[in-house]
TIGU-555829 format. One record per residue: residue in three letters; x, y, z of N, C-alpha, C in turn. Coordinates in Angstrom, 1 decimal. Example, Ala and Ser with C-alpha at 12.3 -4.5 7.8 and 13.67 -1.06 7.14 Angstrom:
BEGIN
atom residuo ala, n_X 13.2, n_Y -5.7, n_Z 7.8, ca_X 12.3, ca_Y -4.5, ca_Z 7.8, c_X 13.2, c_Y -3.3, c_Z 7.8
atom residuo ser, n_X 12.8, n_Y -2.2, n_Z 7.1, ca_X 13.7, ca_Y -1.1, ca_Z 7.1, c_X 12.9, c_Y 0.0, c_Z 7.9
***
This chain:
BEGIN
atom residuo met, n_X 0.8, n_Y -1.2, n_Z 0.0, ca_X 0.0, ca_Y 0.0, ca_Z 0.0, c_X 0.9, c_Y 1.2, c_Z 0.0
atom residuo thr, n_X 0.6, n_Y 2.2, n_Z -0.8, ca_X 1.3, ca_Y 3.4, ca_Z -0.9, c_X 0.8, c_Y 4.4, c_Z 0.1
atom residuo ala, n_X 1.8, n_Y 5.3, n_Z 0.5, ca_X 1.4, ca_Y 6.3, ca_Z 1.5, c_X 0.9, c_Y 7.5, c_Z 0.7
atom residuo ile, n_X 0.2, n_Y 8.4, n_Z 1.4, ca_X -0.3, ca_Y 9.6, ca_Z 0.8, c_X 0.4, c_Y 10.8, c_Z 1.5
atom residuo tyr, n_X 1.2, n_Y 11.5, n_Z 0.7, ca_X 1.9, ca_Y 12.6, ca_Z 1.3, c_X 1.3, c_Y 13.9, c_Z 1.0
atom residuo lys, n_X 1.2, n_Y 14.8, n_Z 1.9, ca_X 0.6, ca_Y 16.1, ca_Z 1.7, c_X 1.5, c_Y 17.1, c_Z 1.0
atom residuo thr, n_X 2.8, n_Y 17.0, n_Z 1.2, ca_X 3.8, ca_Y 17.9, ca_Z 0.6, c_X 4.8, c_Y 17.2, c_Z -0.2
atom residuo arg, n_X 5.4, n_Y 17.9, n_Z -1.2, ca_X 6.5, ca_Y 17.3, ca_Z -1.9, c_X 7.7, c_Y 17.0, c_Z -1.0
atom residuo glu, n_X 7.9, n_Y 17.9, n_Z 0.0, ca_X 9.0, ca_Y 17.7, ca_Z 0.9, c_X 8.9, c_Y 16.4, c_Z 1.7
atom residuo glu, n_X 7.7, n_Y 16.0, n_Z 2.1, ca_X 7.5, ca_Y 14.8, ca_Z 2.8, c_X 7.8, c_Y 13.6, c_Z 1.8
atom residuo trp, n_X 7.4, n_Y 13.7, n_Z 0.6, ca_X 7.6, ca_Y 12.6, ca_Z -0.4, c_X 9.2, c_Y 12.5, c_Z -0.6
atom residuo leu, n_X 9.8, n_Y 13.7, n_Z -0.8, ca_X 11.3, ca_Y 13.7, ca_Z -1.1, c_X 12.0, c_Y 13.1, c_Z 0.1
atom residuo thr, n_X 11.6, n_Y 13.5, n_Z 1.3, ca_X 12.3, ca_Y 13.0, ca_Z 2.5, c_X 12.2, c_Y 11.5, c_Z 2.6
atom residuo glu, n_X 11.0, n_Y 10.9, n_Z 2.4, ca_X 10.8, ca_Y 9.5, ca_Z 2.4, c_X 11.6, c_Y 8.8, c_Z 1.2
atom residuo ser, n_X 11.8, n_Y 9.5, n_Z 0.1, ca_X 12.6, ca_Y 8.9, ca_Z -1.0, c_X 14.0, c_Y 8.8, c_Z -0.6
atom residuo val, n_X 14.5, n_Y 9.8, n_Z 0.1, ca_X 15.9, ca_Y 9.8, ca_Z 0.6, c_X 16.1, c_Y 8.6, c_Z 1.5
atom residuo lys, n_X 15.2, n_Y 8.5, n_Z 2.4, ca_X 15.3, ca_Y 7.4, ca_Z 3.4, c_X 15.3, c_Y 6.0, c_Z 2.6
atom residuo ala, n_X 14.4, n_Y 5.9, n_Z 1.6, ca_X 14.3, ca_Y 4.7, ca_Z 0.9, c_X 15.5, c_Y 4.4, c_Z 0.0
atom residuo met, n_X 16.2, n_Y 5.4, n_Z -0.4, ca_X 17.4, ca_Y 5.2, ca_Z -1.3, c_X 18.7, c_Y 5.1, c_Z -0.5
atom residuo ala, n_X 18.7, n_Y 5.4, n_Z 0.8, ca_X 20.0, ca_Y 5.5, ca_Z 1.5, c_X 20.8, c_Y 4.2, c_Z 1.4
atom residuo phe, n_X 20.1, n_Y 3.1, n_Z 1.3, ca_X 20.8, ca_Y 1.8, ca_Z 1.2, c_X 21.8, c_Y 1.7, c_Z 0.0
atom residuo leu, n_X 21.4, n_Y 2.5, n_Z -1.1, ca_X 22.2, ca_Y 2.5, ca_Z -2.3, c_X 23.6, c_Y 3.1, c_Z -2.0
atom residuo leu, n_X 23.6, n_Y 4.1, n_Z -1.1, ca_X 24.9, ca_Y 4.7, ca_Z -0.7, c_X 25.6, c_Y 3.8, c_Z 0.2
atom residuo glu, n_X 24.9, n_Y 3.2, n_Z 1.2, ca_X 25.6, ca_Y 2.3, ca_Z 2.1, c_X 26.2, c_Y 1.1, c_Z 1.5
atom residuo gln, n_X 25.5, n_Y 0.6, n_Z 0.5, ca_X 26.1, ca_Y -0.6, ca_Z -0.3, c_X 27.4, c_Y -0.2, c_Z -1.0
atom residuo asn, n_X 27.6, n_Y 1.1, n_Z -1.2, ca_X 28.8, ca_Y 1.5, ca_Z -1.9, c_X 29.8, c_Y 2.3, c_Z -1.0
atom residuo gly, n_X 29.7, n_Y 2.0, n_Z 0.3, ca_X 30.7, ca_Y 2.5, ca_Z 1.2, c_X 30.6, c_Y 4.0, c_Z 1.6
atom residuo thr, n_X 29.4, n_Y 4.5, n_Z 1.5, ca_X 29.3, ca_Y 5.9, ca_Z 2.0, c_X 27.9, c_Y 6.0, c_Z 2.6
atom residuo gln, n_X 27.6, n_Y 7.2, n_Z 3.2, ca_X 26.3, ca_Y 7.4, ca_Z 3.8, c_X 26.1, c_Y 8.9, c_Z 3.9
atom residuo leu, n_X 24.8, n_Y 9.3, n_Z 4.1, ca_X 24.4, ca_Y 10.6, ca_Z 4.2, c_X 25.0, c_Y 11.2, c_Z 5.5
atom residuo pro, n_X 25.2, n_Y 12.5, n_Z 5.5, ca_X 25.6, ca_Y 13.1, ca_Z 6.8, c_X 24.5, c_Y 13.0, c_Z 7.8
atom residuo glu, n_X 24.8, n_Y 13.1, n_Z 9.1, ca_X 23.8, ca_Y 13.0, ca_Z 10.1, c_X 22.7, c_Y 14.1, c_Z 10.0
atom residuo lys, n_X 23.0, n_Y 15.3, n_Z 9.6, ca_X 22.1, ca_Y 16.4, ca_Z 9.5, c_X 21.9, c_Y 16.7, c_Z 8.0
atom residuo trp, n_X 20.7, n_Y 16.4, n_Z 7.5, ca_X 20.4, ca_Y 16.7, ca_Z 6.1, c_X 18.9, c_Y 17.1, c_Z 6.0
atom residuo ala, n_X 18.6, n_Y 17.8, n_Z 4.9, ca_X 17.2, ca_Y 18.2, ca_Z 4.6, c_X 17.1, c_Y 18.2, c_Z 3.1
atom residuo ile, n_X 15.9, n_Y 18.0, n_Z 2.6, ca_X 15.6, ca_Y 18.1, ca_Z 1.2, c_X 14.3, c_Y 18.9, c_Z 1.0
atom residuo ser, n_X 14.3, n_Y 19.7, n_Z 0.0, ca_X 13.2, ca_Y 20.6, ca_Z -0.3, c_X 13.0, c_Y 20.8, c_Z -1.8
atom residuo val, n_X 11.9, n_Y 21.4, n_Z -2.2, ca_X 11.7, ca_Y 21.8, ca_Z -3.5, c_X 12.1, c_Y 23.2, c_Z -3.7
atom residuo gly, n_X 12.8, n_Y 23.6, n_Z -4.7, ca_X 13.2, ca_Y 25.0, ca_Z -4.9, c_X 14.0, c_Y 25.1, c_Z -6.2
atom residuo phe, n_X 14.1, n_Y 26.3, n_Z -6.7, ca_X 14.8, ca_Y 26.5, ca_Z -7.9, c_X 16.3, c_Y 26.6, c_Z -7.6
atom residuo pro, n_X 17.1, n_Y 25.6, n_Z -8.0, ca_X 18.5, ca_Y 25.6, ca_Z -7.8, c_X 19.2, c_Y 26.8, c_Z -8.4
atom residuo lys, n_X 20.2, n_Y 27.3, n_Z -7.8, ca_X 20.9, ca_Y 28.5, ca_Z -8.3, c_X 21.7, c_Y 28.2, c_Z -9.6
atom residuo gly, n_X 22.3, n_Y 27.0, n_Z -9.7, ca_X 23.1, ca_Y 26.7, ca_Z -10.8, c_X 22.4, c_Y 26.4, c_Z -12.1
atom residuo gly, n_X 23.2, n_Y 26.0, n_Z -13.1, ca_X 22.7, ca_Y 25.7, ca_Z -14.4, c_X 23.9, c_Y 25.6, c_Z -15.4
atom residuo phe, n_X 23.6, n_Y 25.2, n_Z -16.6, ca_X 24.7, ca_Y 25.0, ca_Z -17.6, c_X 24.2, c_Y 25.3, c_Z -18.9
atom residuo lys, n_X 24.9, n_Y 26.2, n_Z -19.6, ca_X 24.6, ca_Y 26.5, ca_Z -21.0, c_X 23.1, c_Y 26.9, c_Z -21.2
atom residuo asn, n_X 22.6, n_Y 27.8, n_Z -20.4, ca_X 21.3, ca_Y 28.3, ca_Z -20.4, c_X 20.2, c_Y 27.3, c_Z -20.0
atom residuo leu, n_X 20.6, n_Y 26.2, n_Z -19.5, ca_X 19.7, ca_Y 25.2, ca_Z -19.0, c_X 19.6, c_Y 25.3, c_Z -17.5
atom residuo pro, n_X 18.4, n_Y 25.3, n_Z -16.9, ca_X 18.3, ca_Y 25.4, ca_Z -15.5, c_X 18.8, c_Y 24.1, c_Z -14.8
atom residuo ala, n_X 19.4, n_Y 24.3, n_Z -13.6, ca_X 19.7, ca_Y 23.1, ca_Z -12.8, c_X 18.4, c_Y 22.4, c_Z -12.3
atom residuo ile, n_X 18.5, n_Y 21.1, n_Z -12.2, ca_X 17.3, ca_Y 20.4, ca_Z -11.7, c_X 17.5, c_Y 19.9, c_Z -10.3
atom residuo gly, n_X 18.7, n_Y 20.0, n_Z -9.8, ca_X 19.0, ca_Y 19.6, ca_Z -8.4, c_X 20.2, c_Y 20.3, c_Z -7.9
atom residuo glu, n_X 20.3, n_Y 20.5, n_Z -6.6, ca_X 21.5, ca_Y 21.1, ca_Z -6.1, c_X 21.7, c_Y 20.7, c_Z -4.6
atom residuo cys, n_X 22.9, n_Y 20.7, n_Z -4.2, ca_X 23.3, ca_Y 20.3, ca_Z -2.8, c_X 24.1, c_Y 21.5, c_Z -2.3
atom residuo trp, n_X 23.8, n_Y 21.9, n_Z -1.1, ca_X 24.5, ca_Y 23.0, ca_Z -0.4, c_X 25.3, c_Y 22.5, c_Z 0.8
atom residuo asp, n_X 26.5, n_Y 22.9, n_Z 0.9, ca_X 27.4, ca_Y 22.5, ca_Z 1.9, c_X 26.9, c_Y 22.9, c_Z 3.3
atom residuo pro, n_X 27.1, n_Y 22.1, n_Z 4.3, ca_X 26.6, ca_Y 22.4, ca_Z 5.7, c_X 27.3, c_Y 23.7, c_Z 6.2
atom residuo glu, n_X 28.4, n_Y 24.0, n_Z 5.7, ca_X 29.1, ca_Y 25.2, ca_Z 6.2, c_X 28.4, c_Y 26.5, c_Z 5.9
atom residuo val, n_X 27.5, n_Y 26.5, n_Z 4.9, ca_X 26.8, ca_Y 27.7, ca_Z 4.6, c_X 25.4, c_Y 27.8, c_Z 5.3
atom residuo ser, n_X 25.1, n_Y 26.8, n_Z 6.0, ca_X 23.9, ca_Y 26.7, ca_Z 6.8, c_X 24.1, c_Y 27.0, c_Z 8.3
atom residuo pro, n_X 23.4, n_Y 27.9, n_Z 8.8, ca_X 23.7, ca_Y 28.3, ca_Z 10.2, c_X 23.5, c_Y 27.1, c_Z 11.2
atom residuo asp, n_X 22.7, n_Y 26.1, n_Z 10.8, ca_X 22.5, ca_Y 25.0, ca_Z 11.8, c_X 23.3, c_Y 23.8, c_Z 11.3
atom residuo gly, n_X 24.2, n_Y 23.9, n_Z 10.3, ca_X 25.1, ca_Y 22.8, ca_Z 9.9, c_X 24.4, c_Y 21.7, c_Z 9.2
atom residuo val, n_X 23.3, n_Y 22.0, n_Z 8.5, ca_X 22.5, ca_Y 21.0, ca_Z 7.8, c_X 23.0, c_Y 21.0, c_Z 6.3
atom residuo thr, n_X 23.2, n_Y 19.8, n_Z 5.8, ca_X 23.4, ca_Y 19.7, ca_Z 4.3, c_X 22.0, c_Y 19.8, c_Z 3.7
atom residuo asn, n_X 21.8, n_Y 20.8, n_Z 2.8, ca_X 20.6, ca_Y 21.0, ca_Z 2.2, c_X 20.6, c_Y 20.6, c_Z 0.7
atom residuo met, n_X 19.6, n_Y 19.8, n_Z 0.3, ca_X 19.4, ca_Y 19.4, ca_Z -1.1, c_X 18.1, c_Y 20.0, c_Z -1.6
atom residuo phe, n_X 18.2, n_Y 20.4, n_Z -2.9, ca_X 17.0, ca_Y 21.0, ca_Z -3.5, c_X 16.7, c_Y 20.3, c_Z -4.8
atom residuo ile, n_X 15.5, n_Y 20.1, n_Z -5.1, ca_X 15.0, ca_Y 19.5, ca_Z -6.3, c_X 14.1, c_Y 20.5, c_Z -7.0
atom residuo ser, n_X 14.3, n_Y 20.7, n_Z -8.3, ca_X 13.5, ca_Y 21.7, ca_Z -9.0, c_X 12.1, c_Y 21.3, c_Z -9.1
atom residuo pro, n_X 11.2, n_Y 22.3, n_Z -9.0, ca_X 9.8, ca_Y 22.1, ca_Z -9.2, c_X 9.4, c_Y 21.8, c_Z -10.6
atom residuo ile, n_X 10.3, n_Y 22.0, n_Z -11.6, ca_X 10.0, ca_Y 21.8, ca_Z -13.0, c_X 9.9, c_Y 20.3, c_Z -13.3
atom residuo leu, n_X 10.5, n_Y 19.5, n_Z -12.4, ca_X 10.5, ca_Y 18.0, ca_Z -12.6, c_X 9.1, c_Y 17.4, c_Z -12.3
atom residuo ser, n_X 8.6, n_Y 16.5, n_Z -13.1, ca_X 7.4, ca_Y 15.9, ca_Z -12.8, c_X 7.5, c_Y 14.3, c_Z -13.0
atom residuo asp, n_X 8.4, n_Y 13.8, n_Z -13.7, ca_X 8.6, ca_Y 12.4, ca_Z -13.9, c_X 9.2, c_Y 11.8, c_Z -12.6
atom residuo arg, n_X 8.5, n_Y 10.9, n_Z -11.9, ca_X 9.0, ca_Y 10.5, ca_Z -10.6, c_X 10.3, c_Y 9.7, c_Z -10.7
atom residuo ile, n_X 10.6, n_Y 9.0, n_Z -11.7, ca_X 11.9, ca_Y 8.3, ca_Z -11.8, c_X 13.0, c_Y 9.3, c_Z -11.9
atom residuo gln, n_X 12.7, n_Y 10.4, n_Z -12.7, ca_X 13.7, ca_Y 11.4, ca_Z -12.9, c_X 13.9, c_Y 12.2, c_Z -11.5
atom residuo ile, n_X 12.8, n_Y 12.4, n_Z -10.8, ca_X 13.0, ca_Y 13.0, ca_Z -9.5, c_X 13.8, c_Y 12.2, c_Z -8.6
atom residuo leu, n_X 13.5, n_Y 10.9, n_Z -8.6, ca_X 14.3, ca_Y 10.0, ca_Z -7.7, c_X 15.8, c_Y 9.9, c_Z -8.1
atom residuo ala, n_X 16.1, n_Y 9.9, n_Z -9.4, ca_X 17.5, ca_Y 9.8, ca_Z -9.9, c_X 18.2, c_Y 11.1, c_Z -9.6
atom residuo thr, n_X 17.5, n_Y 12.3, n_Z -9.7, ca_X 18.1, ca_Y 13.6, ca_Z -9.4, c_X 18.3, c_Y 13.6, c_Z -7.9
atom residuo thr, n_X 17.4, n_Y 13.1, n_Z -7.1, ca_X 17.6, ca_Y 13.1, ca_Z -5.6, c_X 18.8, c_Y 12.2, c_Z -5.3
atom residuo leu, n_X 18.9, n_Y 11.1, n_Z -5.9, ca_X 20.0, ca_Y 10.2, ca_Z -5.6, c_X 21.3, c_Y 10.9, c_Z -6.0
atom residuo his, n_X 21.4, n_Y 11.6, n_Z -7.1, ca_X 22.6, ca_Y 12.4, ca_Z -7.5, c_X 22.9, c_Y 13.4, c_Z -6.4
atom residuo glu, n_X 21.9, n_Y 14.1, n_Z -5.8, ca_X 22.2, ca_Y 15.1, ca_Z -4.8, c_X 22.6, c_Y 14.4, c_Z -3.5
atom residuo met, n_X 22.0, n_Y 13.2, n_Z -3.2, ca_X 22.4, ca_Y 12.5, ca_Z -2.0, c_X 23.9, c_Y 12.1, c_Z -2.1
atom residuo ile, n_X 24.4, n_Y 11.7, n_Z -3.3, ca_X 25.8, ca_Y 11.4, ca_Z -3.4, c_X 26.6, c_Y 12.6, c_Z -3.1
atom residuo his, n_X 26.3, n_Y 13.8, n_Z -3.6, ca_X 27.0, ca_Y 15.0, ca_Z -3.3, c_X 27.0, c_Y 15.2, c_Z -1.8
atom residuo ala, n_X 25.9, n_Y 15.0, n_Z -1.1, ca_X 25.8, ca_Y 15.2, ca_Z 0.3, c_X 26.7, c_Y 14.2, c_Z 1.1
atom residuo ala, n_X 26.7, n_Y 13.0, n_Z 0.6, ca_X 27.5, ca_Y 11.9, ca_Z 1.2, c_X 29.0, c_Y 12.0, c_Z 1.1
atom residuo val, n_X 29.5, n_Y 12.4, n_Z -0.1, ca_X 30.9, ca_Y 12.4, ca_Z -0.4, c_X 31.5, c_Y 13.8, c_Z -0.1
atom residuo gly, n_X 30.7, n_Y 14.8, n_Z -0.1, ca_X 31.2, ca_Y 16.1, ca_Z 0.1, c_X 31.3, c_Y 16.9, c_Z -1.2
atom residuo leu, n_X 31.0, n_Y 18.2, n_Z -1.1, ca_X 30.9, ca_Y 19.0, ca_Z -2.3, c_X 32.3, c_Y 19.3, c_Z -2.9
atom residuo lys, n_X 33.3, n_Y 19.1, n_Z -2.1, ca_X 34.7, ca_Y 19.4, ca_Z -2.6, c_X 35.0, c_Y 18.4, c_Z -3.8
atom residuo glu, n_X 34.3, n_Y 17.3, n_Z -3.8, ca_X 34.5, ca_Y 16.3, ca_Z -4.9, c_X 34.0, c_Y 16.7, c_Z -6.2
atom residuo lys, n_X 33.1, n_Y 17.7, n_Z -6.2, ca_X 32.3, ca_Y 18.1, ca_Z -7.4, c_X 31.8, c_Y 16.9, c_Z -8.1
atom residuo his, n_X 32.1, n_Y 16.7, n_Z -9.4, ca_X 31.6, ca_Y 15.6, ca_Z -10.1, c_X 32.7, c_Y 14.6, c_Z -10.5
atom residuo ala, n_X 33.7, n_Y 14.6, n_Z -9.7, ca_X 34.9, ca_Y 13.7, ca_Z -9.9, c_X 35.2, c_Y 12.9, c_Z -8.7
atom residuo gly, n_X 36.3, n_Y 12.2, n_Z -8.7, ca_X 36.8, ca_Y 11.4, ca_Z -7.6, c_X 35.7, c_Y 10.5, c_Z -7.0
atom residuo glu, n_X 35.5, n_Y 10.6, n_Z -5.7, ca_X 34.6, ca_Y 9.8, ca_Z -5.0, c_X 33.1, c_Y 9.9, c_Z -5.5
atom residuo phe, n_X 32.8, n_Y 11.1, n_Z -5.9, ca_X 31.4, ca_Y 11.3, ca_Z -6.5, c_X 31.3, c_Y 10.4, c_Z -7.7
atom residuo arg, n_X 32.3, n_Y 10.4, n_Z -8.6, ca_X 32.2, ca_Y 9.6, ca_Z -9.8, c_X 32.1, c_Y 8.1, c_Z -9.4
atom residuo arg, n_X 32.9, n_Y 7.7, n_Z -8.5, ca_X 32.9, ca_Y 6.3, ca_Z -8.1, c_X 31.5, c_Y 5.8, c_Z -7.6
atom residuo val, n_X 31.0, n_Y 6.6, n_Z -6.7, ca_X 29.7, ca_Y 6.2, ca_Z -6.1, c_X 28.6, c_Y 6.3, c_Z -7.2
atom residuo ala, n_X 28.6, n_Y 7.4, n_Z -8.0, ca_X 27.5, ca_Y 7.6, ca_Z -9.0, c_X 27.5, c_Y 6.4, c_Z -9.9
atom residuo arg, n_X 28.6, n_Y 6.0, n_Z -10.4, ca_X 28.7, ca_Y 4.8, ca_Z -11.3, c_X 28.4, c_Y 3.5, c_Z -10.6
atom residuo ala, n_X 28.8, n_Y 3.4, n_Z -9.4, ca_X 28.5, ca_Y 2.2, ca_Z -8.6, c_X 27.0, c_Y 2.0, c_Z -8.3
atom residuo val, n_X 26.3, n_Y 3.1, n_Z -8.1, ca_X 24.9, ca_Y 2.9, ca_Z -7.9, c_X 24.1, c_Y 2.7, c_Z -9.2
atom residuo gly, n_X 24.8, n_Y 3.0, n_Z -10.3, ca_X 24.1, ca_Y 2.8, ca_Z -11.6, c_X 23.7, c_Y 4.0, c_Z -12.4
atom residuo leu, n_X 24.0, n_Y 5.2, n_Z -11.9, ca_X 23.6, ca_Y 6.4, ca_Z -12.6, c_X 24.4, c_Y 6.5, c_Z -13.9
atom residuo lys, n_X 23.7, n_Y 6.9, n_Z -15.0, ca_X 24.3, ca_Y 7.0, ca_Z -16.3, c_X 24.4, c_Y 8.4, c_Z -16.8
atom residuo gly, n_X 25.1, n_Y 8.6, n_Z -17.9, ca_X 25.2, ca_Y 9.9, ca_Z -18.5, c_X 26.4, c_Y 10.7, c_Z -18.0
atom residuo lys, n_X 26.5, n_Y 12.0, n_Z -18.5, ca_X 27.5, ca_Y 12.9, ca_Z -18.0, c_X 27.3, c_Y 13.0, c_Z -16.5
atom residuo leu, n_X 28.4, n_Y 13.1, n_Z -15.8, ca_X 28.3, ca_Y 13.2, ca_Z -14.3, c_X 27.7, c_Y 14.5, c_Z -13.8
atom residuo thr, n_X 27.5, n_Y 15.5, n_Z -14.7, ca_X 26.8, ca_Y 16.7, ca_Z -14.3, c_X 25.3, c_Y 16.6, c_Z -14.7
atom residuo ala, n_X 24.9, n_Y 15.5, n_Z -15.3, ca_X 23.5, ca_Y 15.4, ca_Z -15.7, c_X 23.2, c_Y 13.9, c_Z -15.8
atom residuo thr, n_X 23.2, n_Y 13.3, n_Z -14.6, ca_X 23.0, ca_Y 11.8, ca_Z -14.6, c_X 21.5, c_Y 11.4, c_Z -14.6
atom residuo tyr, n_X 21.3, n_Y 10.2, n_Z -14.9, ca_X 19.9, ca_Y 9.7, ca_Z -15.0, c_X 19.9, c_Y 8.2, c_Z -14.8
atom residuo ala, n_X 18.8, n_Y 7.6, n_Z -14.5, ca_X 18.6, ca_Y 6.2, ca_Z -14.4, c_X 18.1, c_Y 5.6, c_Z -15.7
atom residuo glu, n_X 18.9, n_Y 4.9, n_Z -16.4, ca_X 18.6, ca_Y 4.4, ca_Z -17.8, c_X 17.5, c_Y 3.3, c_Z -17.6
atom residuo glu, n_X 16.5, n_Y 3.4, n_Z -18.5, ca_X 15.5, ca_Y 2.4, ca_Z -18.5, c_X 16.1, c_Y 1.0, c_Z -18.8
atom residuo gly, n_X 15.6, n_Y 0.0, n_Z -18.1, ca_X 16.0, ca_Y -1.4, ca_Z -18.3, c_X 17.2, c_Y -1.8, c_Z -17.4
atom residuo thr, n_X 17.8, n_Y -0.8, n_Z -16.6, ca_X 18.9, ca_Y -1.1, ca_Z -15.8, c_X 18.4, c_Y -1.5, c_Z -14.4
atom residuo asp, n_X 19.3, n_Y -2.1, n_Z -13.6, ca_X 19.0, ca_Y -2.4, ca_Z -12.2, c_X 18.6, c_Y -1.2, c_Z -11.4
atom residuo leu, n_X 19.3, n_Y -0.1, n_Z -11.6, ca_X 18.9, ca_Y 1.1, ca_Z -10.9, c_X 17.5, c_Y 1.6, c_Z -11.3
atom residuo his, n_X 17.2, n_Y 1.6, n_Z -12.5, ca_X 15.8, ca_Y 2.0, ca_Z -12.9, c_X 14.8, c_Y 1.1, c_Z -12.3
atom residuo gln, n_X 15.1, n_Y -0.2, n_Z -12.3, ca_X 14.1, ca_Y -1.1, ca_Z -11.6, c_X 14.0, c_Y -0.9, c_Z -10.1
atom residuo thr, n_X 15.1, n_Y -0.6, n_Z -9.5, ca_X 15.1, ca_Y -0.3, ca_Z -8.1, c_X 14.3, c_Y 1.0, c_Z -7.8
atom residuo leu, n_X 14.5, n_Y 2.0, n_Z -8.6, ca_X 13.8, ca_Y 3.3, ca_Z -8.4, c_X 12.3, c_Y 3.1, c_Z -8.7
atom residuo ser, n_X 12.0, n_Y 2.3, n_Z -9.7, ca_X 10.6, ca_Y 2.0, ca_Z -10.0, c_X 9.9, c_Y 1.3, c_Z -8.8
atom residuo lys, n_X 10.6, n_Y 0.4, n_Z -8.1, ca_X 10.0, ca_Y -0.2, ca_Z -6.9, c_X 9.8, c_Y 0.8, c_Z -5.8
atom residuo ile, n_X 10.8, n_Y 1.7, n_Z -5.6, ca_X 10.7, ca_Y 2.7, ca_Z -4.6, c_X 9.5, c_Y 3.6, c_Z -4.9
atom residuo asp, n_X 9.4, n_Y 4.0, n_Z -6.2, ca_X 8.4, ca_Y 4.9, ca_Z -6.7, c_X 7.0, c_Y 4.3, c_Z -6.4
atom residuo met, n_X 6.9, n_Y 3.0, n_Z -6.6, ca_X 5.6, ca_Y 2.3, ca_Z -6.3, c_X 5.2, c_Y 2.4, c_Z -4.8
atom residuo thr, n_X 6.2, n_Y 2.3, n_Z -4.0, ca_X 5.9, ca_Y 2.4, ca_Z -2.5, c_X 5.6, c_Y 3.8, c_Z -2.1
atom residuo leu, n_X 6.2, n_Y 4.8, n_Z -2.8, ca_X 6.0, ca_Y 6.2, ca_Z -2.4, c_X 4.6, c_Y 6.7, c_Z -2.9
atom residuo gly, n_X 4.3, n_Y 6.3, n_Z -4.1, ca_X 3.0, ca_Y 6.8, ca_Z -4.7, c_X 3.1, c_Y 8.2, c_Z -5.3
atom residuo asp, n_X 2.0, n_Y 8.8, n_Z -5.5, ca_X 1.9, ca_Y 10.1, ca_Z -6.2, c_X 2.8, c_Y 11.1, c_Z -5.5
atom residuo tyr, n_X 3.4, n_Y 11.9, n_Z -6.4, ca_X 4.2, ca_Y 13.1, ca_Z -6.0, c_X 3.3, c_Y 14.2, c_Z -5.9
atom residuo pro, n_X 3.1, n_Y 14.8, n_Z -4.7, ca_X 2.2, ca_Y 15.9, ca_Z -4.6, c_X 2.5, c_Y 17.1, c_Z -5.4
atom residuo gly, n_X 1.5, n_Y 17.7, n_Z -6.0, ca_X 1.7, ca_Y 18.9, ca_Z -6.8, c_X 1.6, c_Y 20.1, c_Z -5.9
atom residuo pro, n_X 1.8, n_Y 21.3, n_Z -6.5, ca_X 1.8, ca_Y 22.5, ca_Z -5.7, c_X 0.5, c_Y 22.7, c_Z -5.1
atom residuo arg, n_X 0.5, n_Y 23.3, n_Z -4.0, ca_X -0.7, ca_Y 23.7, ca_Z -3.2, c_X -1.1, c_Y 25.1, c_Z -3.4
***
């Protein structure tokens, strides 16, 4: 049975909890203090808006690692894959950017594509895993 979430932040928070094992299986984990929300990320590339972003806990007064998922996303598998990408940034540290340990973990969990624009390719183990998680999460709440 799927849960019914009132806000996108509740859905995203549960998605992070459901995907945490993917990080743990690959030798890393989320920091103790993290949060995820919907918002327009600051970054972007070649006039394309960023669809996710992770902010270092050093810029947060309470030491929380903050992850943001763009409200322009509506495909739930893409939302999950983008969330996973940001979770990896949170886990390995932002100093890695899209190289080093970030690259290792992103490829180990099964993310495909350029490391600045990863996705879960249909037919892969990761896509199947995210599809199962999606089924347990249910509908992604729209704006209120």
